C-alpha positions in Angstrom: -3.2 -19.4 31.0 -6.8 -20.2 32.3 -9.7 -21.0 30.1 -9.5 -18.1 28.1 -12.2 -17.0 26.0 -10.5 -15.9 23.1 -7.8 -16.4 20.5 -5.9 -13.7 19.1 -3.5 -13.2 16.2 -1.1 -10.2 16.3 0.3 -8.7 13.5 3.3 -6.5 14.8 3.9 -4.7 11.5 6.7 -2.5 10.6 4.1 -0.1 9.2 1.0 -1.6 10.7 -0.3 -3.4 13.2 -3.8 -6.5 13.0 -5.1 -7.8 15.5 -7.4 -10.8 14.6 -9.7 -13.2 17.0 -12.2 -16.1 17.1 -13.9 -16.7 20.2 -13.3 -20.2 21.3 -17.3 -20.6 22.9 -18.2 -21.0 19.0 -18.6 -24.2 17.5 -17.3 -23.5 14.4 -15.1 -19.7 15.5 -14.7 -17.7 13.3 -11.7 -15.3 12.8 -13.1 -12.1 13.0 -10.5 -8.4 13.1 -10.9 -6.3 15.8 -10.8 -2.4 15.2 -8.7 -0.8 17.2 -9.9 2.7 18.7 -7.4 5.5 17.8 -6.8 9.3 17.8 -7.4 10.4 13.6 -7.0 14.6 14.8 -7.5 15.9 17.9 -9.9 15.7 19.9 -11.1 12.4 17.6 -10.6 8.9 17.7 -12.4 6.1 15.1 -11.8 2.4 15.6 -9.7 0.7 12.4 -9.2 -2.2 11.3 -5.0 -1.1 11.5 -3.1 0.2 14.0 -0.3 2.7 12.1 3.3 1.2 14.1 4.2 4.7 14.8 4.4 6.7 17.3 4.8 10.7 18.3 6.7 12.2 21.4 4.1 15.0 22.6 6.3 18.0 23.7 6.4 21.7 23.3 3.5 23.2 22.1 2.7 21.4 19.2 -0.4 19.4 20.2 -2.2 20.0 23.3 -2.0 16.5 24.9 -5.8 17.1 26.1 -7.2 16.9 22.9 -5.1 13.6 22.2 -6.6 11.8 25.3 -8.1 8.7 25.0 -10.6 6.8 27.4 -7.8 4.9 29.4 -5.0 7.5 28.7 -5.4 10.8 30.9 -2.4 12.7 30.7 -0.9 11.0 27.3 3.3 11.6 26.8 3.0 10.3 23.3 0.7 9.6 20.3 -0.1 6.0 18.7 -1.7 4.8 15.3 -3.4 7.0 12.5 -2.6 10.7 13.7 1.2 9.9 15.9 1.7 9.2 11.3 -0.2 11.7 9.7 1.4 14.5 12.6 4.7 12.9 12.3 4.7 12.7 8.4 4.2 16.7 9.3 7.1 17.4 12.5 9.3 14.0 11.6 12.0 14.1 14.7 9.0 14.0 17.0 8.5 10.5 15.0 9.1 7.2 16.3 9.0 4.8 13.0 10.0 1.5 11.9 10.5 0.2 15.5 10.5 -3.5 14.3 13.5 -3.3 11.9 15.4 -1.6 14.7 14.8 -4.9 17.0 17.1 -7.0 14.7 19.7 -4.2 13.9 22.7 -5.2 16.1 25.2 -2.8 15.7 23.1 -0.4 18.2 21.7 -1.2 21.6 17.9 -1.8 21.0 17.1 -1.4 24.8 18.8 2.2 24.9 16.9 5.2 24.1 17.5 6.0 20.7 14.6 6.1 18.8 13.9 8.6 16.5 17.3 8.6 15.2 18.9 11.7 14.6 16.3 13.9 16.3 17.6 17.0 18.3 19.1 16.1 22.3 15.6 18.1 22.9 13.9 15.4 22.1 13.1 12.7 24.6 14.2 9.3 22.8 12.4 5.9 23.0 14.1 2.5 22.6 12.6 -0.1 20.2 12.2 -2.4 22.8 10.1 0.3 24.5 8.1 1.5 20.7 6.9 -2.1 20.6 6.1 -2.4 23.5 3.7 0.6 23.4 2.4 -0.4 20.3 1.5 -3.7 22.2 -0.4 -1.8 24.3 -2.0 0.4 23.3 -3.9 -2.9 20.8 -4.6 -4.3 24.8 -6.2 -1.1 25.7 -8.3 -0.7 23.4 -9.4 -4.3 23.0 -9.7 -4.4 26.8 -12.0 -1.0 26.8 -13.7 -2.2 24.0 -13.8 -6.4 25.2 -13.7 -6.1 29.0 -15.4 -3.5 30.1 -18.2 -5.8 31.5 -16.1 -8.7 32.0 -12.9 -8.9 33.8 -12.1 -12.4 31.9 -12.4 -11.3 28.4 -9.1 -9.2 29.2 -6.8 -9.0 26.2 -3.6 -10.6 28.7 -5.7 -12.8 29.4 -6.6 -14.8 26.0 -5.0 -17.1 24.3 -2.4 -15.3 22.4 0.1 -14.9 19.5 2.2 -12.5 18.2 4.1 -13.2 14.7 7.9 -12.3 13.9 9.6 -12.5 10.4 10.6 -15.9 9.9 14.1 -14.3 9.3 14.5 -12.6 12.7 17.2 -14.5 14.5 17.0 -15.0 18.0 18.4 -11.6 19.6 15.0 -10.0 17.7 12.9 -12.5 19.2 14.0 -11.8 22.4 13.5 -8.5 22.1 10.0 -8.4 20.9 9.3 -11.0 23.8 10.8 -8.3 25.8 8.1 -6.0 24.7 5.4 -8.1 24.6 6.2 -8.7 28.8 6.5 -4.9 29.2 3.1 -4.0 27.7 1.8 -6.3 30.1 1.6 -9.7 28.0 3.0 -13.0 30.0 1.9 -16.3 28.3 2.1 -15.6 24.5 3.5 -17.9 21.1 5.4 -16.6 18.4 4.6 -17.5 15.2 6.6 -16.8 12.0 5.0 -14.9 9.4 5.1 -16.2 6.2 3.7 -19.1 8.0 0.5 -17.2 9.3 0.4 -16.0 5.6 -0.5 -19.7 4.7 -2.9 -20.6 7.2 -4.2 -17.2 6.3 -5.1 -18.7 2.8 -6.0 -22.4 3.9 -8.7 -20.1 6.4 -10.1 -18.3 3.5 -10.3 -21.6 1.3 -11.8 -24.2 4.1 -12.0 -27.5 3.3 -11.9 -26.3 -0.8 -8.0 -25.4 -0.1 -7.4 -29.3 -1.2 -8.4 -28.5 -4.6 -5.9 -25.6 -4.9 -2.7 -27.6 -4.6 -1.6 -31.1 -5.6 1.0 -33.5 -4.3 4.3 -32.3 -5.5 4.1 -28.9 -5.3 6.6 -27.0 -3.9 4.8 -23.0 -2.7 7.0 -19.7 -2.1 5.6 -17.8 0.5 7.2 -14.0 -0.9 6.2 -12.0 2.2 7.1 -8.2 1.0 6.2 -5.6 4.1 7.1 -2.5 5.1 10.6 -3.4 6.9 11.4 -6.7 5.5 11.4 -9.4 2.9 10.7 -12.6 3.6 11.1 -16.5 0.8 9.9 -19.3 2.6 9.5 -23.1 0.5 6.6 -24.9 2.0 5.8 -29.1 0.8 2.5 -30.5 -0.4 2.9 -34.5 0.1 0.9 -36.7 1.1 1.0 -39.5 4.1 -1.8 -41.4 4.6 -4.1 -41.2 1.5 -3.9 -37.0 2.9 -2.4 -33.9 1.5 -0.1 -32.5 4.5 1.9 -29.6 4.2 5.5 -28.9 5.5 8.2 -25.8 5.4 11.3 -26.9 3.6 13.1 -23.3 3.5 13.5 -20.0 5.5 15.5 -17.6 3.9 18.3 -14.7 5.7 17.2 -11.3 7.1 16.9 -9.5 4.0 16.1 -5.7 5.6 14.8 -4.4 2.4 10.5 -3.4 2.2 8.1 -0.9 1.7 10.6 1.5 3.7 13.0 1.6 0.9 10.3 1.9 -1.9 8.8 4.6 -0.5 12.5 6.3 -0.2 12.8 6.0 -3.4 10.0 7.9 -4.1 10.9 11.3 -1.9 14.2 10.8 -4.2 12.4 10.9 -7.2 10.1 13.7 -5.7 12.7 15.4 -4.4 14.6 16.0 -8.3 10.8 18.1 -9.1 11.4 20.3 -5.8 13.3 23.5 -7.0 13.8 24.1 -2.8 16.8 23.1 -1.2 15.0 20.9 1.1 16.9 20.0 4.6 17.1 16.8 6.5 14.2 17.1 8.7 12.4 17.8 5.6 13.6 15.3 3.4 12.4 13.3 6.0 9.1 14.7 6.0 8.8 13.7 2.4 9.9 10.8 3.1 6.7 9.8 5.1 4.2 12.0 2.5 5.6 9.8 0.0 4.7 6.2 1.5 1.3 8.4 2.4 0.9 9.0 -1.5 1.8 5.6 -2.2 -0.1 3.7 -0.3 -3.3 6.1 -1.7 -3.2 6.0 -5.5 -2.3 2.0 -5.3 -5.2 1.7 -2.9 -7.8 3.8 -5.9 -6.9 1.8 -9.1 -8.9 5.1 -10.4 -6.1 7.7 -9.1 -3.5 9.1 -11.6 -1.7 11.4 -8.7 -1.7 12.4 -4.9 -0.4 15.7 -4.0 2.8 15.7 -1.4 2.6 18.5 0.5 5.6 19.3 3.1 6.6 22.5 5.8 8.9 24.9 4.1 11.4 26.3 6.0 12.6 30.3 5.7 9.9 33.0 3.9 10.8 32.9 0.9 8.1 29.6 0.5 4.8 30.8 -0.6 2.5 29.3 2.8 4.9 28.2 4.2 5.2 24.8 2.3 6.9 23.1 -0.4 3.7 21.1 -2.9 4.5 18.4 -6.2 2.7 15.7 -7.1 3.5 12.2 -7.1 1.7 10.1 -10.5 0.8 6.4 -11.0 3.1 5.9 -13.2 6.1 6.9 -11.4 4.8 4.8 -8.8 5.1 1.9 -11.2 8.5 2.7 -13.0 9.8 3.1 -9.7 9.0 0.1 -8.2 8.7 -2.4 -10.8 12.1 -1.6 -12.2 14.2 0.2 -9.0 13.1 -3.0 -6.8 11.9 -5.8 -9.1 13.9 -5.5 -12.3 14.2 -8.4 -14.6 17.0 -10.9 -14.0 19.1 -13.9 -15.1 18.4 -17.2 -12.6 22.1 -17.0 -11.8 22.1 -13.4 -10.6 23.5 -12.6 -7.2 22.7 -9.7 -5.0 24.7 -6.8 -5.8 28.0 -6.1 -3.5 29.9 -3.1 -3.9 32.8 -1.3 -1.9 31.2 0.5 1.0 32.8 4.3 2.2 35.0 2.8 4.7 32.9 6.0 7.7 29.3 6.0 7.3 26.4 7.5 9.6 25.0 4.8 12.0 21.4 3.6 11.0 19.1 0.9 9.8 21.6 -1.4 7.7 19.6 -1.7 4.9 19.8 -3.8 2.1 23.0 -3.0 -0.3 21.3 -4.3 -3.1 17.2 -3.3 -3.7 16.2 -5.7 -6.2 14.4 -8.0 -4.7 14.4 -10.6 -7.8 17.8 -10.9 -7.5 17.3 -11.9 -3.6 14.5 -14.5 -4.7 17.0 -16.0 -7.3 19.5 -16.4 -5.0 17.4 -17.7 -2.1 15.6 -20.3 -4.9 19.3 -21.6 -6.5 20.2 -22.3 -2.4 17.2 -24.6 -2.3 15.5 -26.4 -5.0 17.9 -28.5 -4.9 17.6 -30.2 -1.8 13.3 -29.4 -1.8 10.8 -30.9 -4.3 12.2 -28.4 -7.3 11.4 -25.4 -8.2 8.1 -24.1 -7.3 5.2 -24.6 -8.9 3.0 -21.9 -7.3 3.9 -18.8 -5.0 1.3 -17.4 -2.6 2.2 -13.3 -1.5 2.4 -11.7 1.2 2.7 -7.9 2.9 1.2 -4.4 1.5 3.8 -3.6 -0.9 2.7 -6.9 -3.0 -1.2 -5.2 -3.1 -0.1 -3.6 -6.0 -0.4 -6.1 -9.3 1.7 -5.1 -11.2 4.5 -5.9 -8.5 3.0 -9.3 -8.4 3.2 -9.7 -11.9 6.8 -9.0 -12.4 7.5 -11.5 -9.9 5.3 -14.3 -11.4 6.7 -13.4 -14.8 10.0 -13.7 -13.9 10.1 -16.9 -11.9 8.9 -18.2 -15.1 11.2 -17.2 -17.1 13.7 -19.1 -15.1 11.8 -22.3 -14.7 10.4 -22.9 -18.2 7.3 -23.5 -16.6 3.8 -22.8 -15.6 3.8 -20.6 -12.3 0.7 -19.9 -10.7 -0.4 -17.6 -8.2 -2.3 -18.7 -4.6 -4.7 -15.9 -5.3 -5.4 -14.2 -1.3 -7.8 -11.4 -1.1 -6.6 -9.1 1.9 -2.6 -8.9 1.7 -2.7 -6.0 5.2 -4.7 -8.3 7.1 -3.7 -11.5 6.4 -0.4 -12.6 9.0 -3.0 -11.4 12.1 -5.7 -14.0 10.2 -3.3 -16.7 9.9 -2.1 -16.6 13.5 -5.6 -16.9 14.6 -6.5 -19.3 12.7 -2.5 -21.4 13.8 -4.0 -21.2 17.2 -6.9 -23.0 16.8 -5.0 -25.4 14.7 -3.0 -26.1 18.0 -6.4 -26.7 20.1 -7.2 -29.4 17.7 -8.9 -27.8 14.6 -8.1 -27.1 10.8 -4.2 -28.0 9.4 -0.9 -27.9 10.8 2.2 -27.4 8.5 4.7 -29.2 9.5 7.2 -26.3 10.4 10.0 -28.3 11.9 13.8 -25.9 12.9 14.0 -23.0 10.9 17.9 -23.9 11.1 20.2 -26.3 12.1 21.4 -25.5 16.4 25.1 -26.4 17.2 25.7 -26.3 20.9 29.7 -25.3 21.7 31.1 -27.9 22.7 35.7 -27.7 24.3 38.4 -29.1 22.7 40.7 -32.0 25.2 43.7 -30.3 25.0 46.1 -28.9 27.1 45.7 -25.1 28.6 48.7 -22.5 26.8 48.6 -19.0 28.5 46.9 -16.6 26.5 45.0 -18.2 24.0 41.3 -19.2 25.0 40.2 -23.4 24.7 38.9 -23.7 21.0 36.1 -25.4 20.5 34.1 -27.3 18.2 29.9 -27.1 17.2 27.9 -30.3 18.1 24.8 -30.4 16.3 22.1 -31.1 18.4 18.9 -30.1 16.0 19.5 -30.8 12.3 17.7 -28.4 10.2 13.6 -29.7 9.4 13.8 -31.6 13.1 10.3 -31.3 13.5 8.5 -30.3 16.5 7.5 -33.1 18.8 10.5 -35.3 17.7 13.9 -36.9 19.5 16.9 -37.9 19.2 19.9 -39.7 20.8 23.7 -39.0 20.5 25.4 -41.9 21.7 28.5 -42.4 18.8 31.1 -40.0 21.2 30.9 -39.5 25.6 30.9 -35.8 26.4 31.9 -34.5 30.1 29.7 -32.4 32.0 30.5 -30.2 34.7 28.8 -30.2 37.5 28.5 -28.2 41.2 30.1 -25.2 39.7 28.9 -22.2 37.4 29.1 -23.5 33.5 28.3 -21.4 30.6 25.7 -23.3 27.7 25.9 -21.8 24.1 24.4 -22.3 21.5 24.8 -21.5 17.9 22.5 -21.7 14.9 23.0 -21.5 11.1 20.6 -21.1 8.0 23.0 -22.3 5.3 24.4 -25.5 6.7 21.1 -27.6 5.8 22.5 -30.9 5.9 24.6 -31.0 9.0 23.1 -34.2 10.6 22.2 -35.2 14.3 25.6 -35.6 16.6 27.0 -33.9 13.8 31.0 -32.4 14.6 32.0 -29.1 13.0 35.7 -28.1 13.2 35.5 -25.3 11.4 32.5 -23.5 12.2 33.2 -19.7 13.1 31.6 -17.3 10.1 29.3 -20.0 9.5 27.0 -20.1 12.8 25.5 -16.8 15.0 24.9 -17.2 18.6 21.6 -17.7 19.6 21.9 -18.2 23.5 24.0 -18.5 26.3 23.1 -19.6 29.5 25.3 -19.8 32.1 24.0 -22.1 35.3 25.1 -24.6 37.7 23.9 -28.2 37.8 23.6 -30.3 41.1 26.0 -32.4 41.8 25.8 -35.1 44.3 26.9 -35.3 47.3 30.3 -37.1 47.1 31.0 -35.0 44.3 33.5 -31.9 44.2 31.9 -29.0 42.7 33.8 -29.1 39.0 33.5 -32.7 38.8 33.1 -33.9 34.8 30.8 -36.3 34.7 30.1 -38.7 31.4 27.1 -38.2 29.4 25.6 -38.8 26.3 23.1 -36.3 25.1 19.5 -36.6 24.0 17.6 -33.8 22.2 14.0 -33.0 21.7 12.2 -30.9 19.7 8.8 -29.6 21.8 5.3 -29.1 20.9 5.9 -25.5 21.8 9.6 -24.6 19.6 11.5 -25.5 22.6 14.9 -27.3 22.2 15.5 -29.7 25.3 19.1 -31.1 25.6 19.3 -34.0 27.8 22.6 -35.2 29.6 22.7 -38.8 30.5 25.2 -40.1 32.7 26.4 -43.2 31.4 27.3 -44.9 34.7 23.9 -44.8 36.1 21.2 -43.0 33.1 18.8 -42.9 35.5 20.3 -39.5 36.5 20.1 -36.9 33.4 20.3 -33.4 33.6 18.2 -30.8 31.1 18.8 -28.0 29.3 16.1 -25.6 27.9 16.5 -23.0 24.8 13.0 -21.4 24.2 14.3 -21.2 20.5 10.9 -19.1 20.1 11.5 -17.1 23.2 14.8 -17.0 25.3 16.8 -19.5 26.9 16.4 -21.4 30.5 18.2 -24.4 32.2 17.1 -26.7 34.7 18.6 -29.3 35.9 17.9 -32.7 37.1 20.2 -35.6 39.1 20.5 -38.4 41.6 23.8 -40.5 41.6 27.5 -40.3 41.1 29.9 -40.5 38.7 32.8 -42.0 36.8 36.1 -41.3 34.7 36.8 -41.5 30.9 38.2 -40.3 27.8 35.8 -36.9 27.0 35.1 -33.9 26.0 33.6 -31.0 27.9 30.6 -30.0 27.1 
């Protein structure tokens, strides 16, 4: 990236995408929201602050492609955004939605054309990665049309870009997000966790006054509930050299629970009011219509009900449609009691016996009780951090409803027996994009940085030194190379034990991670690790050997690990006999894994285990 003119923050959301930006040429850059040009109706387009994360696949004769053309798109094969969502609620078998949730579904091949899931064979499908890339490509093209038509240096792909992902996204989901971005023509960018972005937006909104809103010893819960996921993070407020500092100290597991689940619950409630029987696709349309009605009700305090209309099937339905209404009282009761139930602090998420054979689809969380998941998260973490949260910052479109925020705060007060204050923020829909842009400015020396550190512990597989047994793979141990919370820009040496490094022939390096093992120390060897860790990256490479070494030589080494400022793990293998000789393996924990090595000289032999 050479001399970018803007910092750009992208909220690649399950339900909506948002772009925020700040001109770097300004002395005090102001973060603004970019209005995204999109089709809103046939032969009609508007620039809106949000791009709904929906792709409608054109086909058949339902829409004339010429009526949904954009200035940069002569022959469209799909429609993205506002009109895609509207038309897809009427013809759901052509609508791709929740692509972000599909990106983290390990039970399917996310690079294969599988969406719209369950649609008829005649509908041409796309992959979750392609769907995500189409959203990013639309943002790119809309920006270039508006901001770079006369100045090529202002093109979207040349700017300093930050794309947000859930803190709970695993390495594969992050890598697929990277792949989607590269398919959209973005070569250089940084991934940022959404709860952190939300907190950065809160800091930016309060300016220097943020220090008067929190105090040393505060433990702040970031409760981020979007269209597809629920994310919890804890941030501690501390003091160093008389200055307030912020440190992210805990991150929750991935919970596929959010607005999609809530909209589905509303759709079931509406179905009970409809006398006609609905087939699968009519019910899918009802689901999408319930979402739109809910959003209208919650965005307009004076509204008491909203009509819901779906296409009928057959001749017995007047006008070919089925009509009902969604009432605000229904929304509040279903969402508050169903998804934010009052519960004790000791309650765990409900787990029941599952039916052995089920349809493939998104693996939604079994228990819809957000409060029970929150209690479970807090029980796991508060003993080793600053204590029970003293404040909560909400994020995500779901939490715009005051009744839902109040239920969470009231429930936490009952758990703690003390006061829990809400850190107010006015526009939850735009917070993540704004925060991502703010983080870009922080990286350039402006603003307050959250010391995040590693959100999970990382381990490298170590092959045991034992005789080979026919038919039995050599067992492995897990060596902790990055403990939870290890801060960016820091490094550590592992010299307590020597290891053997295979050089001169292909070797595989396996990286694992865990969010639950948060007390393991750097250099700690885990014997029984299976089930407690998840694969994060596999790297196959040939580390250089010296001229006098044969391929497959095993070199005794000790290890150094470092977390860089850009979120990469550098694992250096240092020759015990000639310390100036090192090999470096690099794992990009925010994007993808890669490897490289340096070498100078020869080796000896010793007792070791093989890396």
